[in-house]
MIVO-390763 format. One line per 8 residues: number of its first residue (from 1); for each residue x, y, z of N, C-alpha, C. Coordinates in Angstrom, 1 decimal. Example, Ala and Ser with C-alpha at 12.3 -4.5 7.8 and 13.67 -1.06 7.14 Angstrom:
! residues 2
1	13.2/-5.7/7.8/12.3/-4.5/7.8/13.2/-3.3/7.8 ~ 12.8/-2.2/7.1/13.7/-1.1/7.1/12.9/0.0/7.9 .
***
This chain:
! residues 123
1	-36.9/-61.3/21.4/-37.8/-60.1/22.5/-37.5/-59.6/23.2 ~ -36.5/-60.5/24.2/-35.7/-59.4/25.0/-35.1/-58.5/24.9 ~ -33.8/-59.1/23.5/-33.1/-57.7/23.1/-33.5/-57.1/23.2 ~ -34.2/-56.3/22.7/-35.3/-55.1/21.8/-35.3/-54.5/23.2 ~ -36.5/-55.1/24.9/-36.8/-54.7/25.2/-35.7/-53.8/26.1 ~ -34.1/-54.9/26.3/-33.1/-54.3/26.9/-32.1/-53.3/25.5 ~ -32.5/-52.6/24.6/-32.1/-51.2/23.9/-33.4/-50.6/24.0 ~ -34.7/-50.3/23.5/-35.1/-49.8/24.5/-34.6/-49.4/25.6 .
9	-35.1/-50.1/27.3/-34.6/-49.7/27.9/-33.0/-49.1/27.5 ~ -31.7/-48.9/27.4/-30.6/-48.3/27.1/-30.6/-46.8/26.7 ~ -32.2/-46.7/25.4/-32.2/-45.9/24.9/-32.5/-44.5/26.1 ~ -33.8/-45.1/26.9/-33.6/-44.9/28.2/-33.5/-43.7/29.3 ~ -32.7/-44.8/29.6/-31.0/-44.4/30.7/-29.3/-44.1/29.9 ~ -29.7/-43.4/28.0/-28.3/-43.2/28.0/-28.5/-41.8/28.1 ~ -28.9/-41.4/28.3/-29.1/-39.5/28.9/-28.2/-39.5/30.8 ~ -28.7/-40.6/30.9/-28.3/-40.7/32.6/-27.3/-41.2/33.2 .
17	-27.2/-42.2/31.7/-25.8/-43.3/32.2/-24.6/-42.0/31.3 ~ -25.1/-40.8/30.4/-24.2/-39.5/30.2/-23.8/-38.9/30.9 ~ -23.9/-37.9/31.5/-24.2/-37.4/32.7/-23.6/-37.5/33.6 ~ -23.4/-39.3/34.2/-23.0/-40.0/34.8/-21.7/-39.9/35.2 ~ -20.8/-40.7/33.5/-19.6/-40.4/33.3/-19.4/-39.1/32.8 ~ -20.0/-37.8/32.3/-19.4/-37.2/32.7/-18.8/-37.2/34.0 ~ -20.2/-36.6/34.5/-19.1/-36.0/36.4/-18.5/-36.8/36.3 ~ -18.5/-38.7/36.8/-17.0/-39.6/37.1/-15.5/-38.6/36.3 .
25	-15.7/-38.5/35.0/-14.2/-38.0/35.0/-13.9/-36.9/34.8 ~ -14.6/-36.1/35.1/-14.4/-35.1/35.7/-13.9/-34.5/37.0 ~ -14.7/-35.8/37.9/-14.2/-35.6/39.5/-12.9/-36.7/39.4 ~ -12.7/-37.8/38.8/-11.5/-38.6/38.6/-10.3/-37.1/38.2 ~ -10.3/-36.3/37.2/-9.2/-35.1/36.7/-8.8/-34.6/38.2 ~ -9.9/-34.9/38.8/-9.3/-33.2/40.3/-10.2/-32.2/39.7 ~ -11.1/-32.4/38.7/-11.3/-31.2/38.8/-12.9/-31.1/39.4 ~ -12.9/-31.4/40.6/-14.1/-31.1/41.4/-15.1/-29.7/42.1 .
33	-13.9/-28.9/42.0/-14.2/-27.1/41.5/-15.1/-27.2/41.0 ~ -15.2/-27.4/39.7/-15.9/-27.8/38.7/-17.4/-28.2/38.2 ~ -16.9/-29.0/39.4/-18.9/-30.5/40.1/-19.3/-29.3/40.2 ~ -18.5/-28.2/41.9/-19.3/-28.1/42.5/-19.4/-26.9/42.3 ~ -18.8/-26.8/41.6/-19.8/-24.6/40.8/-20.9/-24.8/39.9 ~ -21.1/-25.8/38.9/-22.0/-26.6/38.1/-23.8/-26.3/39.3 ~ -23.2/-27.3/40.6/-24.3/-27.1/41.3/-24.8/-26.2/42.3 ~ -23.5/-25.9/42.6/-23.9/-24.5/43.0/-25.2/-23.3/42.6 .
41	-24.3/-23.4/40.5/-24.7/-22.3/39.7/-26.5/-23.0/39.5 ~ -26.9/-24.2/39.5/-27.3/-24.8/39.8/-28.3/-24.7/41.1 ~ -27.9/-24.8/41.6/-28.7/-24.3/43.2/-29.1/-23.0/43.5 ~ -28.6/-21.6/42.8/-29.0/-20.7/42.7/-30.2/-20.2/42.2 ~ -30.3/-21.5/40.3/-30.9/-21.6/40.0/-32.6/-21.7/40.0 ~ -32.3/-22.3/41.0/-33.5/-23.0/41.6/-34.3/-22.0/42.7 ~ -34.0/-21.0/44.2/-33.0/-20.2/44.4/-34.3/-19.0/44.3 ~ -33.0/-18.4/43.5/-34.1/-17.4/42.8/-34.8/-17.2/42.5 .
49	-35.4/-17.4/41.5/-36.8/-17.3/41.4/-38.0/-16.5/42.4 ~ -37.5/-18.4/43.3/-38.4/-17.8/45.0/-38.3/-16.5/45.7 ~ -37.1/-16.5/45.3/-37.0/-15.3/46.7/-37.2/-13.6/45.2 ~ -37.6/-13.8/44.1/-37.6/-12.7/43.5/-39.3/-12.6/43.7 ~ -39.7/-14.0/42.9/-41.3/-14.3/43.7/-41.9/-13.5/45.6 ~ -41.2/-14.0/46.1/-41.6/-13.2/47.4/-40.9/-12.0/47.3 ~ -39.7/-11.5/47.0/-39.3/-10.0/47.4/-40.2/-9.5/46.1 ~ -40.6/-9.5/44.7/-42.4/-9.1/44.2/-43.2/-8.5/44.9 .
57	-44.0/-9.7/45.9/-45.1/-9.5/46.8/-44.9/-8.5/47.8 ~ -43.8/-9.0/48.7/-43.6/-7.6/49.9/-43.2/-6.1/49.3 ~ -42.4/-5.9/47.9/-42.5/-4.7/47.7/-44.3/-4.2/47.0 ~ -44.6/-5.2/46.2/-46.6/-4.7/46.0/-47.7/-4.4/47.4 ~ -47.1/-5.8/48.2/-47.5/-4.6/49.8/-47.9/-3.5/49.6 ~ -47.2/-2.6/49.6/-46.3/-1.6/50.5/-46.4/-1.0/49.1 ~ -46.4/-1.1/48.0/-47.1/0.4/47.6/-47.7/0.1/45.9 ~ -48.7/-0.3/46.5/-50.0/-1.1/45.5/-51.3/-0.2/46.8 .
65	-51.7/0.7/45.7/-53.1/1.2/46.3/-54.5/1.9/46.0 ~ -55.2/0.9/46.4/-56.4/1.1/46.5/-57.4/2.6/46.8 ~ -58.0/3.3/46.0/-58.5/4.4/46.9/-60.2/4.6/45.4 ~ -60.6/5.7/45.7/-61.7/6.2/45.1/-61.3/7.6/44.6 ~ -61.8/7.4/43.3/-61.7/9.3/42.5/-61.6/9.9/42.9 ~ -61.4/10.9/43.5/-61.1/12.4/44.2/-62.4/12.8/42.7 ~ -62.9/13.3/41.7/-63.9/13.7/40.9/-65.0/12.8/41.1 ~ -65.0/11.3/41.5/-66.5/10.1/40.2/-66.6/10.0/41.2 .
73	-65.9/9.3/43.1/-65.3/7.9/43.2/-65.9/7.1/42.7 ~ -65.3/6.7/42.1/-64.6/5.4/41.2/-63.6/4.1/41.9 ~ -63.7/4.1/41.9/-62.6/2.7/42.8/-61.7/2.3/41.6 ~ -60.4/2.5/42.0/-59.3/2.1/41.6/-57.6/1.7/42.0 ~ -57.0/1.3/41.5/-55.7/0.9/42.1/-54.9/1.3/40.9 ~ -53.6/1.7/41.4/-51.6/2.2/41.3/-51.5/2.3/42.1 ~ -50.3/2.5/41.8/-48.9/2.3/42.2/-48.5/3.3/43.3 ~ -47.9/3.6/44.2/-47.6/4.5/44.9/-46.9/6.0/43.7 .
81	-46.9/6.7/44.1/-45.6/7.5/43.7/-46.7/7.5/41.7 ~ -46.6/7.3/41.8/-47.1/7.6/40.2/-48.1/8.5/39.9 ~ -48.6/8.0/38.3/-49.3/8.4/37.9/-50.5/8.1/37.0 ~ -51.5/8.3/37.2/-53.4/7.5/35.8/-53.7/8.2/36.4 ~ -55.0/7.7/35.5/-55.6/7.6/34.6/-57.3/7.4/35.1 ~ -58.0/8.2/35.2/-59.6/7.9/36.8/-60.0/6.6/34.8 ~ -61.0/5.5/35.1/-60.8/4.8/34.1/-62.6/5.0/33.7 ~ -62.5/6.0/35.0/-64.9/5.7/34.7/-64.7/7.1/33.7 .
89	-64.1/8.9/35.1/-64.4/10.2/34.1/-62.9/10.7/33.1 ~ -62.3/10.0/33.6/-60.9/10.2/32.7/-60.1/10.9/33.3 ~ -60.4/11.6/34.8/-59.3/12.9/35.1/-57.7/12.3/35.2 ~ -56.7/12.6/35.1/-55.7/11.9/35.3/-55.4/12.8/36.9 ~ -54.2/11.7/37.9/-54.6/11.4/38.7/-53.3/11.8/39.5 ~ -52.5/11.5/40.1/-51.4/11.0/41.7/-51.5/10.1/42.2 ~ -50.6/9.4/42.5/-51.0/8.2/44.3/-49.1/9.2/44.5 ~ -50.4/9.6/45.6/-49.4/10.4/46.5/-49.1/10.0/48.2 .
97	-48.6/9.1/48.8/-48.9/9.2/50.4/-49.7/7.7/50.7 ~ -50.5/7.2/49.5/-51.6/5.8/50.0/-53.1/6.9/49.5 ~ -52.9/7.5/48.3/-54.3/8.8/48.6/-54.0/9.4/47.5 ~ -55.1/9.2/46.8/-55.4/9.6/44.8/-55.7/11.2/45.1 ~ -55.2/12.1/44.9/-55.5/13.5/44.7/-55.5/13.8/42.7 ~ -56.4/14.4/42.6/-56.3/15.3/40.8/-54.2/16.0/40.6 ~ -54.1/15.3/39.7/-52.9/16.3/39.7/-53.1/17.4/38.0 ~ -52.9/18.8/38.6/-52.6/19.9/38.8/-51.0/20.0/38.2 .
105	-51.0/20.6/37.7/-49.4/21.4/37.3/-48.5/21.8/37.8 ~ -47.8/23.0/38.1/-47.4/23.5/38.6/-47.7/25.4/39.2 ~ -48.6/25.7/40.2/-48.8/26.4/39.8/-50.6/26.9/39.9 ~ -50.8/25.5/39.4/-51.6/25.3/39.5/-53.4/25.1/40.7 ~ -54.3/26.4/41.1/-54.6/26.4/42.4/-55.6/26.3/41.9 ~ -56.2/24.9/42.5/-57.5/24.0/42.6/-58.4/24.7/43.2 ~ -59.7/24.9/43.2/-60.6/25.3/43.8/-62.3/24.2/43.9 ~ -62.8/24.4/45.1/-64.1/23.6/44.5/-65.0/24.8/44.1 .
113	-66.0/24.3/43.1/-67.4/26.0/43.0/-69.0/25.4/44.2 ~ -68.9/25.8/44.4/-70.4/25.7/44.9/-71.7/27.0/44.8 ~ -72.5/26.1/44.9/-73.9/26.4/44.2/-74.1/27.1/45.9 ~ -74.8/28.8/45.0/-75.8/29.6/45.7/-77.0/29.4/45.4 ~ -77.6/29.5/45.9/-79.4/30.1/45.9/-79.4/30.9/45.0 ~ -80.3/30.5/44.5/-80.6/32.2/43.6/-81.4/33.1/43.8 ~ -82.3/32.7/45.7/-82.8/33.8/46.0/-81.8/34.7/47.1 ~ -80.6/34.4/46.9/-79.6/34.9/47.8/-79.0/36.1/47.1 .
121	-78.7/36.3/46.2/-78.6/37.5/45.4/-79.7/37.9/44.9 ~ -80.9/37.3/45.3/-81.7/38.5/44.6/-81.6/40.1/45.7 ~ -81.2/39.6/46.8/-81.8/40.0/48.3/-81.0/41.3/48.4 .
***
């Protein structure tokens, strides 16, 4: 039974022994630069996602805008210098300078209507 246990242990160690043998062979042939470059690539593969994650968080903090719709007052989230549609009233909005404003094509004049009391019209 001890022979079977020894074989099972070798099966678990076989990939590591193979890797060690390949690294030893490359180092003995004078290909240390190849091993070093593979280690550098492996290190970069570990570091780049971490840097990308923190870089994306930094960019998102500077460009994510939370504001209220100027038409209905519903609070929404959008990216700076982009267009979106209000989820409550359906109004097209533009995000500029960290504020929401109504989207209007070039040359459109945006007016605000006011309510005029009926008595002032009769006089």
